[in-house]
C-alpha positions as CSV (number, residue, x, y, z in Angstrom):
1,M,86.6,134.3,-144.6
2,D,86.8,133.4,-141.0
3,T,86.5,129.3,-140.6
4,L,85.2,129.7,-137.4
5,S,81.7,131.6,-137.9
6,Y,80.7,128.8,-140.3
7,K,80.5,126.1,-137.4
8,T,77.2,124.0,-137.0
9,V,76.0,124.7,-133.6
10,S,74.0,121.8,-132.2
11,A,71.8,122.3,-129.4
12,N,72.0,120.4,-125.7
13,K,70.0,120.3,-123.0
14,A,71.6,123.0,-121.1
15,T,71.2,125.3,-124.0
16,V,67.4,124.8,-125.0
17,T,65.1,127.1,-123.9
18,K,61.4,125.7,-123.7
19,E,58.5,128.0,-124.0
20,W,54.8,127.1,-122.9
21,L,52.2,127.6,-125.4
22,V,48.2,127.0,-125.6
23,I,46.2,125.8,-128.6
24,D,42.6,126.1,-128.7
25,A,41.5,122.6,-130.4
26,D,38.0,124.0,-131.2
27,G,36.8,123.2,-134.7
28,H,40.1,122.1,-136.1
29,T,40.5,118.8,-137.7
30,L,42.3,116.3,-135.7
31,G,44.9,114.9,-137.9
32,R,46.1,118.8,-139.0
33,L,46.2,120.1,-135.5
34,A,48.1,116.9,-134.3
35,S,50.6,117.3,-137.3
36,E,51.2,121.0,-136.0
37,V,51.4,120.2,-132.2
38,A,53.9,117.1,-133.2
39,K,56.0,119.8,-135.0
40,L,55.9,122.0,-132.3
41,L,56.9,119.1,-129.8
42,R,59.9,118.5,-131.4
43,G,61.0,121.5,-131.9
44,K,60.9,122.2,-135.9
45,H,60.0,125.5,-135.5
46,K,63.0,126.5,-133.8
47,P,66.2,127.6,-136.1
48,S,68.3,125.5,-133.1
49,F,66.5,122.2,-134.0
50,T,68.9,119.2,-133.2
51,P,67.2,115.5,-133.9
52,H,68.6,113.8,-130.8
53,V,67.4,116.3,-128.3
54,D,64.3,117.7,-126.3
55,C,64.5,121.2,-127.7
56,G,60.6,121.3,-128.2
57,D,58.0,123.3,-126.2
58,N,55.7,122.2,-123.6
59,V,51.9,122.3,-125.2
60,I,48.8,122.7,-124.0
61,I,45.8,121.8,-125.7
62,I,42.3,123.1,-124.6
63,N,38.9,122.1,-126.0
64,A,39.9,118.5,-127.1
65,S,36.2,117.7,-127.2
66,N,35.4,119.8,-129.9
67,V,37.9,118.3,-132.4
68,Q,36.6,117.4,-136.0
69,L,37.2,114.3,-137.9
70,T,36.0,114.4,-141.7
71,G,33.6,112.3,-143.3
72,N,32.5,108.9,-141.6
73,K,35.5,108.6,-139.2
74,W,33.4,109.4,-136.3
75,K,32.3,105.7,-136.9
76,D,34.5,104.1,-139.1
77,K,37.9,104.9,-137.6
78,S,39.0,102.3,-135.2
79,Y,41.5,102.1,-132.1
80,I,42.7,98.7,-131.8
81,R,44.6,97.3,-128.7
82,H,45.8,93.8,-127.2
83,T,45.5,92.4,-123.7
84,G,48.3,90.1,-124.2
85,Y,46.1,87.0,-123.8
86,P,44.7,84.9,-127.0
87,G,41.6,86.2,-128.2
88,G,42.4,89.2,-126.5
89,Q,42.4,91.8,-129.4
90,R,39.5,94.8,-128.5
91,S,38.6,97.9,-130.5
92,L,36.9,100.9,-130.0
93,T,35.6,103.3,-132.3
94,A,36.4,107.2,-132.3
95,T,32.9,108.0,-131.2
96,E,33.5,105.3,-128.0
97,L,36.6,106.6,-127.6
98,K,35.5,110.3,-127.3
99,D,32.6,109.1,-125.1
100,K,35.0,107.7,-122.7
101,N,37.6,110.1,-122.7
102,P,37.7,112.8,-125.1
103,A,41.2,114.0,-124.7
104,R,42.5,110.6,-125.8
105,V,41.8,111.2,-129.2
106,V,44.1,114.0,-129.5
107,E,46.5,112.4,-127.2
108,K,46.7,109.1,-129.4
109,A,46.9,111.5,-132.6
110,V,50.0,113.5,-131.4
111,K,51.1,110.6,-130.2
112,G,51.5,108.2,-133.8
113,M,53.3,111.3,-135.2
114,L,55.9,111.7,-132.8
115,P,59.5,109.5,-132.6
116,K,58.8,105.5,-131.7
117,N,61.9,105.7,-129.5
118,K,63.0,107.0,-126.0
119,L,63.1,110.5,-127.1
120,G,59.5,110.5,-128.4
121,A,58.4,109.3,-124.9
122,V,60.0,112.2,-123.3
123,L,58.4,114.4,-126.2
124,F,55.2,113.1,-125.4
125,R,55.4,114.1,-121.3
126,N,55.3,117.7,-122.5
127,L,51.8,117.4,-124.1
128,K,49.0,118.3,-121.6
129,V,45.5,117.5,-123.2
130,Y,42.3,119.2,-121.4
131,S,38.6,118.3,-123.1
132,D,37.4,121.7,-122.0
133,A,38.4,125.4,-121.6
134,N,39.9,125.0,-117.6
135,H,43.6,123.6,-117.6
136,G,45.8,123.9,-114.2
137,Q,49.3,125.4,-116.1
138,E,48.2,129.3,-115.2
139,A,51.3,129.2,-112.8
140,Q,53.8,128.5,-116.2
141,K,52.2,131.8,-118.0
142,P,51.5,129.7,-121.2
143,R,51.5,132.2,-124.3
144,E,48.3,131.4,-126.4
145,I,49.4,130.6,-130.5
146,K,46.8,129.8,-133.5
147,I,47.1,127.2,-135.6
148,N,46.3,127.9,-139.2
149,T,45.0,124.5,-140.4
150,A,41.6,124.3,-142.0
151,T,38.6,124.2,-140.1
152,K,35.6,122.5,-140.9
């Protein structure tokens, strides 16, 4: 038995191969879509996954304005922020946020499923979200993939 063949290989920045992926969010449930996208951004679908390295792919989400929420979440779900001043807590419902910027709903869902550290910020930069079918990433020759999540 050769002991050298049983060593664990850790990925690093030089050995990682990144790919551009396109996902159509039309009709998908927000949370189910976001969890699959977070896995792709982390690189958990690759055999060379290393927790402390950016080994995930670049993901483009199109048709983010057609994403679904179940139940009464469009009016009940709230996004809370704070201005930093006393009494400065502000909130938006999911409907208000979608009317303001449809891509932001998907971005917030995915960002909440990434690590809360420097690596999570780097991984989030590998995500591009567009509210319609047009995206400006044709030069990267992205590959379209289907996400097997429940659709409403």
